[in-house]
N, C-alpha and C positions, 0 to 999 in steps of 0.2 A: 504494500500500500504506500509506504514512504517513497519507494522508488517511483511509483506512478505520480505522486505529488511533485517530486523533484523534477520529473519529466514534463511538468506543466499541466497535468490533468486536474482541473479544478474540482471535478466531481469526486475524485479520490480524497481530497482534503475535506470536502463536505461530508463524506462518509465517516472520516475520522472524527470530525466534530460531532456528528449525530451519535456516534458510538460512545463518545467520552463526555458528553455534556452533563449527563446526570451525575457521574462521580465527581466531575470538576465542580459542579454547583454544591454538592455535599461537602467537598473539601473547603471551598470558599466559606461556606456558612460555618462549618465546624471550626475553622480557624479565625472566625470573628468578622467576616465581611458583612453580615447582617443584610440589610436592604440593598447593599451595593454588590451583592454576590453575582448577579447577572452581568453587571458592568466589569467586575473583576475577571470573570470567566471569559467574556468577550475580549478583553484586553490580553488575557493569557493566551487565548487561541491565536490572536494576531501576532503576539511575540513569538509563539511557538512556530508559526508559519515562517516568520522572518528568520528564525534561528535553525530551520531544518538543515541548513548546510553544516551545522555543527553537531547535528544528531548522529550519534555513533551507530554505524551499521550493525545490525543484529541485536541492538538493545531493545528492551521493551518500551513502547511508546507511552503507556499509561503512567508509570512512575516518573518519567521525564516530564510529561505534561503537568502532572500534579506538583512537581517541584516548582514549575513556573507559576502555577496557580497559587501555591502557598506564598511564594515570594511577592506576587502581585497583591495578595491579601494582606501580607505583612505591611507593605507600603501603604495600602489603603487604611489599615487600622491605625498605623502610626499617624497618619495625617488627620484621621477622624477622632482619635482618642480612645483609650482603653475602655471607658465606660460604655461607649456605644457597642464595642465588640462583645462585651459581656451580655448586654441586652440582646444582641443578635443571636448569640449562641442559645440563650435561654428561650428566645422566640422559636428557634429551630426545634428544640426539644418539646416545647409546648405545642407547636404546630404539627408535630409528628404524631400527636395523639390520634387514634382512629376515631371516626365519627361515632361509632358505637363501641364503647369500651369492651375489652375482653370479658370483663366481669360486670354484671349488672349491680353488684354490690358496691355502693358508694364508698364504703370504707376501703375496699381494695383499690378503687380508682384513686382515692385520695392518697393512699400509701404509695402507689406507683408514681403519682405526680410529685410527692414529697421526695421520693428516692431520686427521681430525675433532677430535681432542684439541688439536692445534696451532691449528686455526682457532678453537676455543672459547676457548683461552687468549689468542690474539691479539685476538679481539673484546672480551674482558674488559679488555684493556689500552687500548682506545680510550676517548676521552672519551665521556660520555653522549650528546651530540648525534651524534657519528659512529657510535656503536653503534646508535642509534635509526634513523638514515637507512639504514644498511646492512641492518638487520633488516627494516624496512618494505619496502624495495625488493627485496631478494633472498630473505630467508627467508620473508616473507609474500607474496612475488610480486606486489606492488602496482606499478602503473605510476607514472610520474613525477607525473602529475596527482593521483592518489590519495595518493601519498606526501606531496606538498605540502599537500594538504588535511588529511591526518591530523596532520601536524606543525605546521600553521598557518604554513608558510613559503611564500615565493614560489618558483616553479619554478626560477628561477635560483639561489636559495640551496640548494635540494635538489641541483641539478647540481654546484655548486661544493663543497659539503660532502661529497657522495658521492664526488666525484673525490679530494678530500683523504683521505677515509677509506680508499678503495681503495689509494691510494699508501702510506698508513701500514701497511695490512695486507700489501701486497706487501713492504715493507721488513721487517716483523716476521717474515713467513713465508719471506723470502728467495726469492720467486718474482716473475715478471712476470705481467702480466694474462693471457698465454696459457698460464700454468701451468708454464713452464720455470723452471729455477733462475736466480737473479739473474746468474750468470756464464755463462748460455746452456746449462747442462746440463739434465738431466732433472728437476731439482727434488728428487732424492733420491739416496742413495748406492747 
């Protein structure tokens, strides 16, 4: 596909854009673009098109593109301020609620919303590199190799930073990796 784009076939790039717009939008929102996510993604696709000459032959396109999206998002967030970024991420999580909740039980729905809010707050307290590795790996559902490529880190660095980030999240949320409370309870009252 990249070879077709480099050969000047416009429809080939349009296919790449269609195939990767969803994950690019999720990345922009997850990294704090908020209402500017579509603009960030459009700018990222434009920059990716301009930079295709530097795209390494045989590399995966998605991690390369998402790296551009994250850089564009970071630039947008810096110019707009951190408070707006936090509000955008929370809006993403709130907007991700299904129209009909999984459970008709209002207590379960409230608990799910509370957990989402706590997770958003805990993510915001992580360092930038820890927040990025968790977001790529889990929120954008990238495998370890794609995460390493997108971040420009060796796989071992991804593993170690992800492990540290998850331990920090566990501590902040008061849960263990299996979702139980830190004292072995259910994780909630």
